[in-house]
C-alpha positions as CSV (number, residue, x, y, z in Angstrom):
1,M,-19.2,12.7,2.5
2,I,-20.9,14.6,-0.2
3,V,-23.0,11.6,-1.1
4,R,-24.1,11.3,2.5
5,L,-25.3,14.8,2.8
6,L,-27.4,14.9,-0.4
7,T,-28.8,11.4,-0.2
8,P,-31.8,12.7,2.0
9,F,-32.5,15.3,-0.5
10,A,-32.5,13.0,-3.6
11,A,-34.3,10.0,-4.8
12,R,-30.8,8.9,-6.4
13,V,-27.2,10.3,-6.1
14,V,-25.1,9.8,-9.1
15,I,-21.2,10.1,-8.9
16,A,-19.8,11.0,-12.5
17,N,-16.1,10.0,-13.4
18,P,-14.6,13.2,-14.2
19,L,-11.8,11.7,-16.2
20,Q,-14.6,10.4,-18.9
21,V,-16.7,13.3,-18.9
22,R,-15.1,14.8,-21.9
23,S,-17.9,17.1,-22.8
24,I,-17.3,19.2,-19.6
25,A,-13.6,19.0,-19.6
26,H,-13.4,20.3,-23.2
27,A,-15.9,23.0,-22.7
28,R,-15.2,26.3,-23.6
29,V,-17.7,28.1,-21.5
30,R,-17.4,26.2,-18.0
31,T,-19.7,27.6,-15.1
32,D,-21.6,25.5,-12.4
33,K,-24.9,25.9,-14.2
34,V,-23.3,25.0,-17.5
35,D,-21.7,21.9,-16.1
36,A,-24.9,21.0,-14.2
37,K,-27.1,21.1,-17.3
38,I,-24.5,18.8,-19.4
39,L,-24.3,16.4,-16.5
40,A,-28.0,16.3,-16.3
41,Q,-28.3,15.4,-20.0
42,L,-25.9,12.7,-20.0
43,D,-27.5,11.2,-17.3
44,A,-30.8,11.6,-18.9
45,A,-29.2,10.0,-22.0
46,G,-27.8,7.2,-20.4
47,F,-24.4,8.4,-21.1
48,M,-22.9,9.3,-17.8
49,P,-19.9,7.7,-16.8
50,E,-20.8,6.5,-13.2
51,V,-18.8,5.8,-10.1
52,R,-20.1,3.5,-7.4
53,A,-20.4,4.8,-4.2
54,A,-18.7,3.4,-1.2
55,D,-20.7,1.9,2.0
56,D,-21.1,4.0,5.1
57,D,-18.1,2.6,6.6
58,T,-15.6,2.9,4.2
59,P,-15.4,6.7,3.9
60,A,-14.7,6.9,7.5
61,L,-11.9,4.3,6.9
62,R,-10.4,6.3,4.1
63,R,-10.5,9.3,6.2
64,L,-8.6,7.8,8.7
65,V,-6.0,6.5,5.8
66,S,-5.6,9.8,4.6
67,E,-5.2,11.2,8.0
68,R,-2.2,9.0,8.4
69,V,-0.7,9.4,5.0
70,A,-0.5,13.3,6.1
71,V,1.0,12.5,9.5
72,V,3.9,10.2,7.7
73,R,4.5,13.2,5.4
74,S,4.8,15.7,8.4
75,I,7.1,13.1,10.3
76,R,9.3,12.8,7.2
77,R,9.3,17.0,6.8
78,A,10.2,17.1,10.9
79,K,13.1,14.6,10.3
80,S,14.4,16.7,7.3
81,R,14.3,19.7,9.6
82,V,16.5,18.3,12.1
83,H,18.8,16.8,9.5
84,A,18.6,20.6,8.1
85,V,20.0,22.0,11.5
86,L,23.1,19.3,11.5
87,H,24.1,20.2,7.7
88,A,24.0,24.0,8.7
89,N,26.3,23.3,11.7
90,L,28.7,21.1,9.5
91,I,28.3,18.2,12.0
92,P,29.0,14.9,10.2
93,K,26.3,12.4,10.2
94,S,26.1,9.8,12.9
95,E,25.8,6.0,12.9
96,G,23.0,4.0,13.6
97,D,19.2,5.5,13.8
98,L,19.4,9.0,14.3
99,F,15.9,9.3,16.0
100,G,16.1,6.3,18.2
101,K,17.3,6.1,21.8
102,G,21.1,6.2,20.8
103,G,20.5,8.7,18.2
104,R,18.7,11.1,20.8
105,R,21.7,10.6,23.1
106,W,24.1,11.7,20.2
107,L,21.8,14.7,19.3
108,A,22.1,15.9,22.8
109,K,25.7,16.0,22.8
110,A,26.0,17.4,19.5
111,P,28.0,20.6,19.8
112,L,25.7,23.4,18.6
113,P,25.0,27.0,19.8
114,R,22.3,27.8,21.9
115,T,19.9,29.1,19.2
116,E,20.5,26.1,17.2
117,R,19.8,23.8,20.3
118,D,16.4,25.3,20.7
119,L,15.6,25.1,17.4
120,L,16.7,21.4,17.3
121,G,14.9,20.7,20.5
122,R,11.3,22.2,18.9
123,H,11.7,20.0,15.8
124,L,12.3,16.9,18.0
125,D,9.2,17.9,20.0
126,E,7.0,18.1,17.0
127,L,8.3,14.8,15.8
128,D,7.5,13.1,19.1
129,W,4.0,14.6,19.0
130,L,3.5,13.2,15.5
131,Q,4.8,10.2,16.1
132,G,2.3,9.7,19.2
133,R,-0.3,11.1,16.5
134,L,0.7,8.2,14.1
135,E,0.5,5.6,16.7
136,I,-3.1,6.1,17.6
137,L,-4.2,6.3,13.9
138,E,-2.4,3.0,13.5
139,R,-4.1,1.4,16.5
140,D,-7.4,2.4,15.1
141,L,-6.5,1.0,11.6
142,I,-5.2,-2.4,13.1
143,R,-8.0,-2.9,15.4
144,F,-10.4,-2.8,12.0
145,S,-7.8,-4.9,10.1
146,L,-7.9,-7.7,12.9
147,D,-11.8,-7.5,12.9
148,D,-12.3,-8.1,9.3
149,A,-11.7,-11.4,7.5
150,R,-10.8,-9.8,4.2
151,T,-7.7,-7.7,5.7
152,R,-6.5,-10.9,7.6
153,K,-6.5,-13.1,4.4
154,L,-4.2,-10.0,3.0
155,M,-1.9,-10.3,5.8
156,T,-1.1,-14.1,5.1
157,V,1.1,-12.2,2.1
158,A,4.6,-11.4,3.1
159,G,5.1,-7.7,3.2
160,I,1.6,-6.9,3.5
161,S,1.0,-5.2,7.0
162,A,-2.2,-4.3,8.8
163,V,-2.2,-0.9,7.8
164,V,-1.2,-1.6,4.4
165,A,-4.1,-4.3,4.1
166,T,-6.7,-1.7,5.6
167,A,-5.5,1.0,3.2
168,V,-5.9,-1.6,0.3
169,M,-9.4,-3.0,1.4
170,T,-10.8,1.0,1.6
171,S,-9.7,1.3,-1.8
172,I,-11.3,-1.9,-3.2
173,G,-14.6,-1.9,-1.0
174,D,-16.4,-4.9,-2.6
175,I,-14.3,-7.1,-4.8
176,G,-17.3,-7.8,-6.9
177,R,-17.0,-4.5,-8.6
178,F,-13.8,-5.9,-10.6
179,A,-14.4,-8.8,-12.9
180,T,-10.8,-9.6,-13.5
181,P,-7.7,-8.8,-11.9
182,E,-6.5,-6.6,-14.6
183,K,-9.2,-4.2,-13.7
184,L,-8.0,-4.4,-10.0
185,A,-4.7,-3.5,-10.9
186,S,-6.1,-0.4,-13.3
187,C,-7.9,0.7,-10.1
188,F,-4.6,1.2,-8.1
189,G,-3.2,2.8,-11.4
190,L,-0.8,0.0,-11.9
191,S,-1.9,-0.9,-15.5
192,P,0.7,0.5,-18.2
193,R,-0.8,3.0,-20.8
194,V,-1.6,1.6,-24.3
195,W,-1.7,3.2,-27.5
196,Q,-3.1,1.3,-30.6
197,S,-4.7,2.4,-33.8
198,G,-5.6,0.4,-37.1
199,D,-3.1,-2.6,-37.8
200,H,-0.3,-0.9,-36.0
201,M,1.3,-2.8,-32.8
202,A,0.1,-1.3,-29.6
203,I,2.5,0.6,-27.8
204,H,2.8,-0.1,-24.1
205,G,3.9,3.2,-21.7
206,R,4.3,3.7,-18.2
207,I,2.0,2.9,-15.6
208,S,-1.2,5.2,-15.6
209,K,-1.3,6.4,-12.0
210,R,-5.0,7.0,-12.3
211,G,-6.6,5.5,-8.9
212,N,-6.0,5.6,-5.5
213,A,-2.6,6.7,-5.0
214,T,-2.3,6.3,-1.4
215,A,-3.2,2.4,-1.8
216,R,-0.4,2.3,-5.1
217,T,2.3,3.7,-2.8
218,M,1.4,1.0,0.0
219,L,1.5,-1.7,-2.8
220,V,4.8,-0.5,-4.0
221,E,6.3,-0.4,-0.3
222,A,4.9,-3.9,0.2
223,A,6.6,-5.2,-2.7
224,W,9.9,-3.5,-1.4
225,S,9.4,-5.5,1.8
226,T,8.4,-8.9,-0.3
227,A,11.7,-8.5,-2.2
228,S,13.7,-9.4,0.9
229,V,11.5,-12.3,1.9
230,P,12.2,-15.6,0.2
231,G,9.1,-17.0,-1.9
232,P,7.7,-16.8,-5.3
233,L,7.0,-12.8,-4.9
234,R,10.9,-12.5,-4.7
235,A,11.8,-15.0,-7.4
236,F,9.3,-12.6,-9.7
237,F,11.2,-9.2,-8.5
238,L,14.3,-10.8,-9.2
239,R,13.6,-11.9,-12.6
240,I,12.4,-8.3,-13.6
241,E,15.4,-6.6,-11.7
242,T,17.9,-8.4,-13.8
243,R,16.2,-7.1,-17.3
244,K,14.8,-3.5,-16.1
245,G,16.2,-2.3,-12.6
246,R,15.0,-2.3,-9.0
247,N,12.2,0.3,-9.4
248,V,10.7,-1.3,-12.3
249,A,10.9,-4.5,-10.5
250,A,9.2,-3.0,-7.6
251,V,6.2,-1.5,-9.6
252,A,5.9,-4.6,-11.4
253,T,5.5,-6.7,-8.1
254,A,3.1,-4.4,-6.8
255,R,1.0,-5.2,-9.6
256,K,1.3,-8.9,-9.2
257,I,0.5,-8.1,-5.7
258,A,-2.7,-6.5,-6.8
259,T,-3.6,-9.8,-8.8
260,L,-2.8,-12.1,-5.9
261,I,-5.1,-9.7,-3.9
262,W,-7.8,-10.3,-6.3
263,Y,-7.6,-14.0,-6.3
264,L,-7.5,-14.2,-2.5
265,L,-10.6,-12.0,-2.1
266,K,-12.4,-13.7,-5.1
267,H,-11.8,-17.1,-4.0
268,E,-12.2,-16.3,-0.1
269,E,-8.7,-18.1,1.0
270,P,-5.5,-17.3,2.4
271,Y,-2.3,-17.3,0.5
272,R,-1.2,-20.7,0.2
273,R,2.5,-19.9,0.1
274,A,2.3,-17.9,3.7
275,R,4.4,-19.0,6.6
276,P,1.9,-20.0,9.3
277,A,4.4,-19.4,12.1
278,F,5.3,-16.0,10.8
279,V,1.6,-15.0,9.9
280,A,0.6,-15.9,13.4
281,M,3.6,-13.6,14.8
282,K,2.4,-10.8,12.7
283,M,-1.1,-11.1,13.9
284,R,-0.2,-11.2,17.3
285,T,2.4,-8.1,17.2
286,S,-0.6,-6.2,15.3
287,A,-2.8,-7.2,18.2
288,L,-0.4,-5.7,20.7
289,R,-0.1,-2.6,18.8
290,A,-3.9,-2.3,18.7
291,G,-3.8,-2.6,22.7
292,A,-4.4,-6.4,23.4
293,P,-3.4,-7.6,26.9
294,K,0.0,-9.4,27.2
295,Q,0.4,-12.8,28.2
296,H,2.8,-13.7,31.0
297,G,3.5,-16.9,32.8
298,N,4.1,-20.5,31.1
299,K,0.9,-20.3,29.0
300,P,2.0,-20.2,25.2
301,G,1.0,-17.1,23.3
302,P,-0.6,-17.3,19.7
303,G,2.9,-16.5,18.0
304,R,5.1,-19.0,19.8
305,D,5.8,-21.0,17.1
306,S,8.1,-18.3,15.5
307,W,10.3,-18.5,18.4
308,I,11.3,-22.2,17.9
309,K,14.1,-22.3,15.6
310,E,13.3,-25.8,14.0
311,I,9.6,-24.3,12.9
312,R,11.2,-21.1,11.8
313,H,13.8,-22.5,9.3
314,R,11.7,-25.4,8.4
315,E,9.2,-22.7,7.2
316,M,11.9,-20.4,5.5
317,E,13.3,-23.7,3.8
318,L,9.6,-24.3,2.2
319,V,9.4,-20.9,0.8
320,A,12.7,-20.8,-0.5
321,N,12.2,-24.3,-2.4
322,A,9.1,-22.5,-3.9
323,E,11.3,-19.5,-5.1
324,A,13.4,-21.9,-6.5
325,S,10.8,-23.9,-8.1
326,C,9.4,-20.5,-9.8
327,A,12.9,-19.4,-11.2
328,R,13.3,-23.0,-12.5
329,M,10.1,-22.8,-14.2
330,V,10.9,-19.4,-15.9
331,E,14.0,-20.9,-17.3
332,A,12.0,-23.7,-19.0
333,W,10.1,-21.1,-20.5
334,K,13.1,-19.6,-21.9
335,E,14.1,-22.8,-23.5
336,R,13.7,-23.0,-27.0
337,P,13.4,-26.2,-29.1
338,A,16.1,-27.2,-31.8
339,N,15.3,-26.0,-35.2
340,P,14.5,-29.5,-37.1
341,T,15.8,-28.2,-40.4
């Protein structure tokens, strides 16, 4: 936004990386005038750690993604307030989805005083408004994802929805900025921290978390979804889970997905382990959420194959075999040759 406003008044706008401008971060005297002078000196000397500016369409999409994150956070708070009302009145937890149709009927019959009933009604009204706002935002994001060939490639991976694909693409921009998949993982903050000096062994710590937090969070959510679907990614998740637990496995799988995204975008091809019928149904569902007209009558729709049991089971069998092959390959790595002595 600031770049767009300053561009008409300057020959060139440079965006500095604040994490790498140490001369300003460690300065004893910090004012706007002093900081501007130091930035000018660094740029003149060619030592400015520059960050590439996004194209004209990316900032608008980033605003949509950020607004969706804020709405989802508000929905979570509204649901917590509903639970707080029930807990304050010692009402036991209901079975099933509290905010679905059955849950709403259960809430309408809950024994609450009038004041608490009014408070609960206000929370539910706020929740309904927020969910309507979320549907509008996701409709705009899905429309972009269906019109972009890059996001459609990402959606061939199980666990990556239209919203996740759009959020990831707004963070990446041009894939040419990243020479290796490791650099892309670092952009999301999914690379481990490393300490190494002299001849000492390198020490690897937790992930850096330096990067787009929204895209990183969505990649972790995609990793959790991938862990429930047969395929090579689930084989990787299960292998890490047995050694380091589910949370570490989810983060490691998110980094694996980031690596996969780099290869898909760099080579401009879809995921080879994708299930065509499942992907077609995902695309059709996304199109309906974006406002596409429904098809009635005997004419088959784009996602008809996913409703055919034989095709669905055949695809599940293929990805299950791929998962088993990955597990066998890892077991072969662990085997060591016998000591000849």
